[in-house]
PDB file with one MODEL, atoms N, CA, C and O in Angstrom:
MODEL        1
ATOM      1  N   UNK A   1    -180.020  79.837  44.409  1.00  0.00           N
ATOM      2  CA  UNK A   1    -181.115  80.485  44.840  1.00  0.00           C
ATOM      3  C   UNK A   1    -181.067  82.019  44.237  1.00  0.00           C
ATOM      4  O   UNK A   1    -180.008  82.646  44.254  1.00  0.00           O
ATOM      5  N   UNK A   2    -182.129  82.513  43.770  1.00  0.00           N
ATOM      6  CA  UNK A   2    -182.183  83.838  43.347  1.00  0.00           C
ATOM      7  C   UNK A   2    -181.822  83.733  41.884  1.00  0.00           C
ATOM      8  O   UNK A   2    -181.833  82.667  41.268  1.00  0.00           O
ATOM      9  N   UNK A   3    -181.478  84.990  41.326  1.00  0.00           N
ATOM     10  CA  UNK A   3    -181.180  85.140  39.935  1.00  0.00           C
ATOM     11  C   UNK A   3    -179.787  85.834  39.692  1.00  0.00           C
ATOM     12  O   UNK A   3    -179.463  86.715  40.488  1.00  0.00           O
ATOM     13  N   UNK A   4    -178.948  85.517  38.675  1.00  0.00           N
ATOM     14  CA  UNK A   4    -177.746  86.016  38.422  1.00  0.00           C
ATOM     15  C   UNK A   4    -177.749  87.466  38.371  1.00  0.00           C
ATOM     16  O   UNK A   4    -178.580  87.903  37.575  1.00  0.00           O
ATOM     17  N   UNK A   5    -176.998  88.425  39.043  1.00  0.00           N
ATOM     18  CA  UNK A   5    -177.100  89.966  38.965  1.00  0.00           C
ATOM     19  C   UNK A   5    -176.516  90.240  37.652  1.00  0.00           C
ATOM     20  O   UNK A   5    -175.303  90.067  37.533  1.00  0.00           O
ATOM     21  N   UNK A   6    -177.204  90.645  36.641  1.00  0.00           N
ATOM     22  CA  UNK A   6    -176.749  91.150  35.405  1.00  0.00           C
ATOM     23  C   UNK A   6    -176.005  92.358  35.465  1.00  0.00           C
ATOM     24  O   UNK A   6    -176.500  93.194  36.221  1.00  0.00           O
ATOM     25  N   UNK A   7    -174.914  92.707  34.860  1.00  0.00           N
ATOM     26  CA  UNK A   7    -174.454  93.935  34.678  1.00  0.00           C
ATOM     27  C   UNK A   7    -175.623  94.957  34.204  1.00  0.00           C
ATOM     28  O   UNK A   7    -176.611  94.569  33.581  1.00  0.00           O
ATOM     29  N   UNK A   8    -175.396  96.305  34.571  1.00  0.00           N
ATOM     30  CA  UNK A   8    -176.498  97.238  34.101  1.00  0.00           C
ATOM     31  C   UNK A   8    -176.540  97.300  32.560  1.00  0.00           C
ATOM     32  O   UNK A   8    -177.615  97.451  31.980  1.00  0.00           O
ATOM     33  N   UNK A   9    -175.378  97.184  31.903  1.00  0.00           N
ATOM     34  CA  UNK A   9    -175.308  97.218  30.463  1.00  0.00           C
ATOM     35  C   UNK A   9    -176.090  96.161  29.788  1.00  0.00           C
ATOM     36  O   UNK A   9    -176.490  96.321  28.635  1.00  0.00           O
ATOM     37  N   UNK A  10    -176.313  95.121  30.444  1.00  0.00           N
ATOM     38  CA  UNK A  10    -176.964  93.938  29.990  1.00  0.00           C
ATOM     39  C   UNK A  10    -178.393  93.906  30.373  1.00  0.00           C
ATOM     40  O   UNK A  10    -179.295  93.776  29.545  1.00  0.00           O
ATOM     41  N   UNK A  11    -178.583  94.029  31.680  1.00  0.00           N
ATOM     42  CA  UNK A  11    -180.039  94.064  32.325  1.00  0.00           C
ATOM     43  C   UNK A  11    -181.026  95.198  31.730  1.00  0.00           C
ATOM     44  O   UNK A  11    -182.253  95.098  31.726  1.00  0.00           O
ATOM     45  N   UNK A  12    -180.231  96.376  31.191  1.00  0.00           N
ATOM     46  CA  UNK A  12    -181.029  97.389  30.725  1.00  0.00           C
ATOM     47  C   UNK A  12    -181.555  96.908  29.357  1.00  0.00           C
ATOM     48  O   UNK A  12    -182.412  97.625  28.841  1.00  0.00           O
ATOM     49  N   UNK A  13    -181.219  95.943  28.779  1.00  0.00           N
ATOM     50  CA  UNK A  13    -181.379  95.476  27.412  1.00  0.00           C
ATOM     51  C   UNK A  13    -182.346  94.243  27.276  1.00  0.00           C
ATOM     52  O   UNK A  13    -183.061  94.008  26.302  1.00  0.00           O
ATOM     53  N   UNK A  14    -182.246  93.530  28.379  1.00  0.00           N
ATOM     54  CA  UNK A  14    -183.042  92.192  28.390  1.00  0.00           C
ATOM     55  C   UNK A  14    -183.263  91.705  29.920  1.00  0.00           C
ATOM     56  O   UNK A  14    -182.614  92.109  30.885  1.00  0.00           O
ATOM     57  N   UNK A  15    -184.281  90.780  29.944  1.00  0.00           N
ATOM     58  CA  UNK A  15    -184.561  90.160  31.302  1.00  0.00           C
ATOM     59  C   UNK A  15    -183.615  89.024  31.409  1.00  0.00           C
ATOM     60  O   UNK A  15    -183.083  88.538  30.411  1.00  0.00           O
ATOM     61  N   UNK A  16    -183.367  88.524  32.816  1.00  0.00           N
ATOM     62  CA  UNK A  16    -182.583  87.427  33.103  1.00  0.00           C
ATOM     63  C   UNK A  16    -183.245  86.045  32.506  1.00  0.00           C
ATOM     64  O   UNK A  16    -184.468  85.917  32.445  1.00  0.00           O
ATOM     65  N   UNK A  17    -182.501  85.209  32.149  1.00  0.00           N
ATOM     66  CA  UNK A  17    -183.080  84.054  31.660  1.00  0.00           C
ATOM     67  C   UNK A  17    -182.155  82.765  32.070  1.00  0.00           C
ATOM     68  O   UNK A  17    -181.068  82.937  32.620  1.00  0.00           O
ATOM     69  N   UNK A  18    -182.596  81.631  31.803  1.00  0.00           N
ATOM     70  CA  UNK A  18    -181.951  80.346  32.263  1.00  0.00           C
ATOM     71  C   UNK A  18    -180.474  80.232  31.955  1.00  0.00           C
ATOM     72  O   UNK A  18    -179.708  79.647  32.720  1.00  0.00           O
ATOM     73  N   UNK A  19    -180.081  80.803  30.817  1.00  0.00           N
ATOM     74  CA  UNK A  19    -178.743  80.770  30.298  1.00  0.00           C
ATOM     75  C   UNK A  19    -177.808  81.478  31.112  1.00  0.00           C
ATOM     76  O   UNK A  19    -176.634  81.109  31.085  1.00  0.00           O
ATOM     77  N   UNK A  20    -178.210  82.619  31.965  1.00  0.00           N
ATOM     78  CA  UNK A  20    -177.340  83.316  32.678  1.00  0.00           C
ATOM     79  C   UNK A  20    -176.790  82.627  33.908  1.00  0.00           C
ATOM     80  O   UNK A  20    -175.885  83.172  34.540  1.00  0.00           O
ATOM     81  N   UNK A  21    -177.222  81.607  34.238  1.00  0.00           N
ATOM     82  CA  UNK A  21    -176.725  80.807  35.420  1.00  0.00           C
ATOM     83  C   UNK A  21    -175.328  80.263  34.914  1.00  0.00           C
ATOM     84  O   UNK A  21    -174.313  80.378  35.602  1.00  0.00           O
ATOM     85  N   UNK A  22    -175.339  79.699  33.740  1.00  0.00           N
ATOM     86  CA  UNK A  22    -174.118  79.121  33.398  1.00  0.00           C
ATOM     87  C   UNK A  22    -173.128  80.147  32.661  1.00  0.00           C
ATOM     88  O   UNK A  22    -171.911  80.013  32.784  1.00  0.00           O
ATOM     89  N   UNK A  23    -173.639  81.081  31.962  1.00  0.00           N
ATOM     90  CA  UNK A  23    -172.935  82.162  31.283  1.00  0.00           C
ATOM     91  C   UNK A  23    -172.124  83.075  32.364  1.00  0.00           C
ATOM     92  O   UNK A  23    -171.026  83.577  32.123  1.00  0.00           O
ATOM     93  N   UNK A  24    -172.739  83.196  33.432  1.00  0.00           N
ATOM     94  CA  UNK A  24    -172.175  84.254  34.479  1.00  0.00           C
ATOM     95  C   UNK A  24    -171.601  83.415  35.702  1.00  0.00           C
ATOM     96  O   UNK A  24    -171.543  83.952  36.808  1.00  0.00           O
ATOM     97  N   UNK A  25    -171.173  82.095  35.515  1.00  0.00           N
ATOM     98  CA  UNK A  25    -170.381  81.375  36.377  1.00  0.00           C
ATOM     99  C   UNK A  25    -169.092  81.564  35.976  1.00  0.00           C
ATOM    100  O   UNK A  25    -168.800  80.890  34.988  1.00  0.00           O
ATOM    101  N   UNK A  26    -168.115  82.337  36.461  1.00  0.00           N
ATOM    102  CA  UNK A  26    -166.659  82.638  36.099  1.00  0.00           C
ATOM    103  C   UNK A  26    -166.019  81.414  35.869  1.00  0.00           C
ATOM    104  O   UNK A  26    -166.288  80.426  36.551  1.00  0.00           O
ATOM    105  N   UNK A  27    -165.186  81.398  34.953  1.00  0.00           N
ATOM    106  CA  UNK A  27    -164.178  80.397  34.614  1.00  0.00           C
ATOM    107  C   UNK A  27    -163.138  80.175  35.651  1.00  0.00           C
ATOM    108  O   UNK A  27    -162.445  79.160  35.724  1.00  0.00           O
ATOM    109  N   UNK A  28    -163.076  81.271  36.505  1.00  0.00           N
ATOM    110  CA  UNK A  28    -162.067  81.274  37.560  1.00  0.00           C
ATOM    111  C   UNK A  28    -162.343  80.579  38.882  1.00  0.00           C
ATOM    112  O   UNK A  28    -161.473  80.335  39.717  1.00  0.00           O
ATOM    113  N   UNK A  29    -163.660  80.274  39.000  1.00  0.00           N
ATOM    114  CA  UNK A  29    -164.246  79.624  40.271  1.00  0.00           C
ATOM    115  C   UNK A  29    -163.844  78.369  40.472  1.00  0.00           C
ATOM    116  O   UNK A  29    -163.781  77.558  39.548  1.00  0.00           O
ATOM    117  N   UNK A  30    -163.521  78.078  41.744  1.00  0.00           N
ATOM    118  CA  UNK A  30    -163.415  76.766  42.201  1.00  0.00           C
ATOM    119  C   UNK A  30    -164.552  76.284  42.811  1.00  0.00           C
ATOM    120  O   UNK A  30    -164.805  75.081  42.751  1.00  0.00           O
ATOM    121  N   UNK A  31    -165.332  77.121  43.437  1.00  0.00           N
ATOM    122  CA  UNK A  31    -166.684  76.716  44.034  1.00  0.00           C
ATOM    123  C   UNK A  31    -167.578  77.913  43.599  1.00  0.00           C
ATOM    124  O   UNK A  31    -167.119  79.037  43.394  1.00  0.00           O
ATOM    125  N   UNK A  32    -168.907  77.579  43.474  1.00  0.00           N
ATOM    126  CA  UNK A  32    -169.895  78.580  43.351  1.00  0.00           C
ATOM    127  C   UNK A  32    -170.213  79.380  44.671  1.00  0.00           C
ATOM    128  O   UNK A  32    -170.088  78.843  45.772  1.00  0.00           O
ATOM    129  N   UNK A  33    -170.593  80.573  44.532  1.00  0.00           N
ATOM    130  CA  UNK A  33    -170.872  81.233  45.654  1.00  0.00           C
ATOM    131  C   UNK A  33    -170.909  82.876  45.712  1.00  0.00           C
ATOM    132  O   UNK A  33    -171.476  83.446  46.644  1.00  0.00           O
ATOM    133  N   UNK A  34    -170.350  83.498  44.794  1.00  0.00           N
ATOM    134  CA  UNK A  34    -170.411  84.805  44.534  1.00  0.00           C
ATOM    135  C   UNK A  34    -171.775  85.151  43.974  1.00  0.00           C
ATOM    136  O   UNK A  34    -172.422  84.375  43.270  1.00  0.00           O
ATOM    137  N   UNK A  35    -172.201  86.442  44.353  1.00  0.00           N
ATOM    138  CA  UNK A  35    -173.483  87.040  43.984  1.00  0.00           C
ATOM    139  C   UNK A  35    -173.111  88.171  43.018  1.00  0.00           C
ATOM    140  O   UNK A  35    -173.974  88.972  42.658  1.00  0.00           O
ATOM    141  N   UNK A  36    -171.893  88.250  42.607  1.00  0.00           N
ATOM    142  CA  UNK A  36    -171.498  89.398  41.652  1.00  0.00           C
ATOM    143  C   UNK A  36    -171.048  88.877  40.306  1.00  0.00           C
ATOM    144  O   UNK A  36    -170.269  87.933  40.185  1.00  0.00           O
ATOM    145  N   UNK A  37    -171.588  89.551  39.299  1.00  0.00           N
ATOM    146  CA  UNK A  37    -171.376  89.032  38.017  1.00  0.00           C
ATOM    147  C   UNK A  37    -169.974  89.059  37.556  1.00  0.00           C
ATOM    148  O   UNK A  37    -169.377  90.135  37.574  1.00  0.00           O
ATOM    149  N   UNK A  38    -169.388  87.987  37.146  1.00  0.00           N
ATOM    150  CA  UNK A  38    -167.787  87.877  36.918  1.00  0.00           C
ATOM    151  C   UNK A  38    -167.398  88.419  35.754  1.00  0.00           C
ATOM    152  O   UNK A  38    -166.642  87.737  35.062  1.00  0.00           O
ATOM    153  N   UNK A  39    -167.795  89.693  35.287  1.00  0.00           N
ATOM    154  CA  UNK A  39    -167.652  90.329  34.030  1.00  0.00           C
ATOM    155  C   UNK A  39    -166.120  90.284  33.492  1.00  0.00           C
ATOM    156  O   UNK A  39    -165.925  90.370  32.279  1.00  0.00           O
ATOM    157  N   UNK A  40    -165.149  90.164  34.301  1.00  0.00           N
ATOM    158  CA  UNK A  40    -163.834  90.202  34.069  1.00  0.00           C
ATOM    159  C   UNK A  40    -163.372  89.103  33.301  1.00  0.00           C
ATOM    160  O   UNK A  40    -162.354  89.203  32.616  1.00  0.00           O
ATOM    161  N   UNK A  41    -164.089  87.988  33.365  1.00  0.00           N
ATOM    162  CA  UNK A  41    -163.913  86.756  32.617  1.00  0.00           C
ATOM    163  C   UNK A  41    -164.887  86.204  31.717  1.00  0.00           C
ATOM    164  O   UNK A  41    -164.907  85.023  31.372  1.00  0.00           O
ATOM    165  N   UNK A  42    -165.776  87.185  31.309  1.00  0.00           N
ATOM    166  CA  UNK A  42    -166.552  86.630  30.252  1.00  0.00           C
ATOM    167  C   UNK A  42    -166.131  86.299  28.983  1.00  0.00           C
ATOM    168  O   UNK A  42    -166.691  85.453  28.285  1.00  0.00           O
ATOM    169  N   UNK A  43    -165.101  86.979  28.643  1.00  0.00           N
ATOM    170  CA  UNK A  43    -164.464  86.782  27.255  1.00  0.00           C
ATOM    171  C   UNK A  43    -163.695  85.578  27.178  1.00  0.00           C
ATOM    172  O   UNK A  43    -163.150  85.319  26.105  1.00  0.00           O
ATOM    173  N   UNK A  44    -163.552  84.716  28.259  1.00  0.00           N
ATOM    174  CA  UNK A  44    -162.758  83.517  28.344  1.00  0.00           C
ATOM    175  C   UNK A  44    -163.731  82.226  27.952  1.00  0.00           C
ATOM    176  O   UNK A  44    -164.529  81.693  28.723  1.00  0.00           O
ATOM    177  N   UNK A  45    -163.521  81.916  26.815  1.00  0.00           N
ATOM    178  CA  UNK A  45    -164.400  80.621  26.353  1.00  0.00           C
ATOM    179  C   UNK A  45    -163.552  79.311  26.633  1.00  0.00           C
ATOM    180  O   UNK A  45    -162.339  79.471  26.773  1.00  0.00           O
ATOM    181  N   UNK A  46    -164.032  78.131  26.721  1.00  0.00           N
ATOM    182  CA  UNK A  46    -163.327  77.053  26.795  1.00  0.00           C
ATOM    183  C   UNK A  46    -162.169  76.999  25.599  1.00  0.00           C
ATOM    184  O   UNK A  46    -161.037  76.588  25.855  1.00  0.00           O
ATOM    185  N   UNK A  47    -162.470  77.351  24.564  1.00  0.00           N
ATOM    186  CA  UNK A  47    -161.486  77.401  23.316  1.00  0.00           C
ATOM    187  C   UNK A  47    -160.284  78.273  23.739  1.00  0.00           C
ATOM    188  O   UNK A  47    -159.123  77.907  23.554  1.00  0.00           O
ATOM    189  N   UNK A  48    -160.656  79.567  24.375  1.00  0.00           N
ATOM    190  CA  UNK A  48    -159.384  80.390  24.698  1.00  0.00           C
ATOM    191  C   UNK A  48    -158.655  79.751  25.789  1.00  0.00           C
ATOM    192  O   UNK A  48    -157.424  79.745  25.789  1.00  0.00           O
ATOM    193  N   UNK A  49    -159.354  79.207  26.730  1.00  0.00           N
ATOM    194  CA  UNK A  49    -158.656  78.602  27.719  1.00  0.00           C
ATOM    195  C   UNK A  49    -157.777  77.359  27.277  1.00  0.00           C
ATOM    196  O   UNK A  49    -156.665  77.204  27.781  1.00  0.00           O
ATOM    197  N   UNK A  50    -158.178  76.647  26.519  1.00  0.00           N
ATOM    198  CA  UNK A  50    -157.437  75.539  25.989  1.00  0.00           C
ATOM    199  C   UNK A  50    -156.291  76.055  25.148  1.00  0.00           C
ATOM    200  O   UNK A  50    -155.253  75.396  25.205  1.00  0.00           O
ATOM    201  N   UNK A  51    -156.315  77.254  24.289  1.00  0.00           N
ATOM    202  CA  UNK A  51    -155.511  77.894  23.478  1.00  0.00           C
ATOM    203  C   UNK A  51    -154.274  78.310  24.544  1.00  0.00           C
ATOM    204  O   UNK A  51    -153.113  77.920  24.416  1.00  0.00           O
ATOM    205  N   UNK A  52    -154.710  79.088  25.503  1.00  0.00           N
ATOM    206  CA  UNK A  52    -153.638  79.491  26.494  1.00  0.00           C
ATOM    207  C   UNK A  52    -152.805  78.482  27.082  1.00  0.00           C
ATOM    208  O   UNK A  52    -151.576  78.500  27.141  1.00  0.00           O
ATOM    209  N   UNK A  53    -153.726  77.443  27.587  1.00  0.00           N
ATOM    210  CA  UNK A  53    -152.741  76.173  28.135  1.00  0.00           C
ATOM    211  C   UNK A  53    -151.868  75.682  27.123  1.00  0.00           C
ATOM    212  O   UNK A  53    -150.713  75.388  27.430  1.00  0.00           O
ATOM    213  N   UNK A  54    -152.329  75.540  25.806  1.00  0.00           N
ATOM    214  CA  UNK A  54    -151.294  74.905  24.715  1.00  0.00           C
ATOM    215  C   UNK A  54    -150.117  75.849  24.619  1.00  0.00           C
ATOM    216  O   UNK A  54    -149.052  75.446  24.150  1.00  0.00           O
ATOM    217  N   UNK A  55    -150.255  76.964  25.003  1.00  0.00           N
ATOM    218  CA  UNK A  55    -148.838  78.038  24.799  1.00  0.00           C
ATOM    219  C   UNK A  55    -148.184  78.041  26.089  1.00  0.00           C
ATOM    220  O   UNK A  55    -147.216  78.765  26.320  1.00  0.00           O
ATOM    221  N   UNK A  56    -148.776  77.114  27.080  1.00  0.00           N
ATOM    222  CA  UNK A  56    -147.747  77.241  28.236  1.00  0.00           C
ATOM    223  C   UNK A  56    -148.385  78.158  29.377  1.00  0.00           C
ATOM    224  O   UNK A  56    -147.858  78.170  30.489  1.00  0.00           O
ATOM    225  N   UNK A  57    -149.407  78.849  29.133  1.00  0.00           N
ATOM    226  CA  UNK A  57    -149.892  79.643  30.190  1.00  0.00           C
ATOM    227  C   UNK A  57    -150.667  79.139  31.317  1.00  0.00           C
ATOM    228  O   UNK A  57    -151.670  78.486  31.032  1.00  0.00           O
ATOM    229  N   UNK A  58    -150.401  79.312  32.473  1.00  0.00           N
ATOM    230  CA  UNK A  58    -150.901  78.657  33.783  1.00  0.00           C
ATOM    231  C   UNK A  58    -152.139  79.585  34.090  1.00  0.00           C
ATOM    232  O   UNK A  58    -152.162  80.813  34.168  1.00  0.00           O
ATOM    233  N   UNK A  59    -153.202  78.636  34.249  1.00  0.00           N
ATOM    234  CA  UNK A  59    -154.476  79.644  34.820  1.00  0.00           C
ATOM    235  C   UNK A  59    -154.712  78.953  36.268  1.00  0.00           C
ATOM    236  O   UNK A  59    -154.608  77.738  36.435  1.00  0.00           O
ATOM    237  N   UNK A  60    -154.998  79.750  37.159  1.00  0.00           N
ATOM    238  CA  UNK A  60    -155.186  79.685  38.652  1.00  0.00           C
ATOM    239  C   UNK A  60    -156.750  79.965  38.915  1.00  0.00           C
ATOM    240  O   UNK A  60    -157.410  80.863  38.394  1.00  0.00           O
ATOM    241  N   UNK A  61    -157.191  79.018  39.822  1.00  0.00           N
ATOM    242  CA  UNK A  61    -158.726  79.105  40.287  1.00  0.00           C
ATOM    243  C   UNK A  61    -158.696  79.868  41.513  1.00  0.00           C
ATOM    244  O   UNK A  61    -157.760  79.835  42.311  1.00  0.00           O
ATOM    245  N   UNK A  62    -159.775  80.574  41.643  1.00  0.00           N
ATOM    246  CA  UNK A  62    -160.001  81.138  42.936  1.00  0.00           C
ATOM    247  C   UNK A  62    -161.533  81.089  43.340  1.00  0.00           C
ATOM    248  O   UNK A  62    -162.313  80.662  42.488  1.00  0.00           O
ATOM    249  N   UNK A  63    -162.005  81.471  44.511  1.00  0.00           N
ATOM    250  CA  UNK A  63    -163.322  81.336  44.880  1.00  0.00           C
ATOM    251  C   UNK A  63    -163.663  82.826  45.401  1.00  0.00           C
ATOM    252  O   UNK A  63    -163.088  83.277  46.391  1.00  0.00           O
ATOM    253  N   UNK A  64    -164.551  83.509  44.742  1.00  0.00           N
ATOM    254  CA  UNK A  64    -164.781  84.877  45.089  1.00  0.00           C
ATOM    255  C   UNK A  64    -166.074  84.905  45.724  1.00  0.00           C
ATOM    256  O   UNK A  64    -167.092  84.551  45.130  1.00  0.00           O
ATOM    257  N   UNK A  65    -166.063  85.296  46.851  1.00  0.00           N
ATOM    258  CA  UNK A  65    -167.534  85.377  47.665  1.00  0.00           C
ATOM    259  C   UNK A  65    -167.796  86.967  48.012  1.00  0.00           C
ATOM    260  O   UNK A  65    -167.203  87.729  48.775  1.00  0.00           O
ATOM    261  N   UNK A  66    -168.884  87.151  47.174  1.00  0.00           N
ATOM    262  CA  UNK A  66    -169.279  88.590  47.299  1.00  0.00           C
ATOM    263  C   UNK A  66    -170.609  88.641  47.628  1.00  0.00           C
ATOM    264  O   UNK A  66    -171.422  88.167  46.834  1.00  0.00           O
ATOM    265  N   UNK A  67    -171.034  89.215  48.831  1.00  0.00           N
ATOM    266  CA  UNK A  67    -172.297  89.074  49.334  1.00  0.00           C
ATOM    267  C   UNK A  67    -173.114  90.297  48.436  1.00  0.00           C
ATOM    268  O   UNK A  67    -172.527  91.106  47.718  1.00  0.00           O
ATOM    269  N   UNK A  68    -174.604  90.243  48.642  1.00  0.00           N
ATOM    270  CA  UNK A  68    -175.409  91.027  48.015  1.00  0.00           C
ATOM    271  C   UNK A  68    -175.306  92.497  48.636  1.00  0.00           C
ATOM    272  O   UNK A  68    -175.579  93.493  47.967  1.00  0.00           O
ATOM    273  N   UNK A  69    -174.887  92.554  49.975  1.00  0.00           N
ATOM    274  CA  UNK A  69    -174.721  93.800  50.457  1.00  0.00           C
ATOM    275  C   UNK A  69    -175.968  94.561  50.732  1.00  0.00           C
ATOM    276  O   UNK A  69    -177.087  94.074  50.572  1.00  0.00           O
ATOM    277  N   UNK A  70    -175.738  95.783  51.154  1.00  0.00           N
ATOM    278  CA  UNK A  70    -177.102  96.516  51.328  1.00  0.00           C
ATOM    279  C   UNK A  70    -176.867  97.963  50.812  1.00  0.00           C
ATOM    280  O   UNK A  70    -175.764  98.508  50.775  1.00  0.00           O
ATOM    281  N   UNK A  71    -177.922  98.459  50.458  1.00  0.00           N
ATOM    282  CA  UNK A  71    -177.815  99.823  49.799  1.00  0.00           C
ATOM    283  C   UNK A  71    -178.072 100.873  51.069  1.00  0.00           C
ATOM    284  O   UNK A  71    -179.047 100.686  51.797  1.00  0.00           O
ATOM    285  N   UNK A  72    -177.340 101.763  51.260  1.00  0.00           N
ATOM    286  CA  UNK A  72    -177.368 102.777  52.198  1.00  0.00           C
ATOM    287  C   UNK A  72    -177.953 104.191  51.668  1.00  0.00           C
ATOM    288  O   UNK A  72    -177.465 104.672  50.645  1.00  0.00           O
ATOM    289  N   UNK A  73    -178.912 104.810  52.299  1.00  0.00           N
ATOM    290  CA  UNK A  73    -179.404 106.103  51.845  1.00  0.00           C
ATOM    291  C   UNK A  73    -179.314 107.024  52.889  1.00  0.00           C
ATOM    292  O   UNK A  73    -179.680 108.187  52.720  1.00  0.00           O
TER     293      UNK A  73
ENDMDL
END
């Protein structure tokens, strides 16, 4: 429901599109739910994750639920 919140450095360059729903679903998620863009994990591709696992590095999943919040003026 709604649109993924793009980080300002991306939103200032283009409008949101259908790819963002998949692109901004963090690889660390167990379940969908956050309305915050998971920029900390954007560089993790499926290939990188496979490479890390092959080297014996464990990855743990979490669920981040961040609300849209309200702006106070």
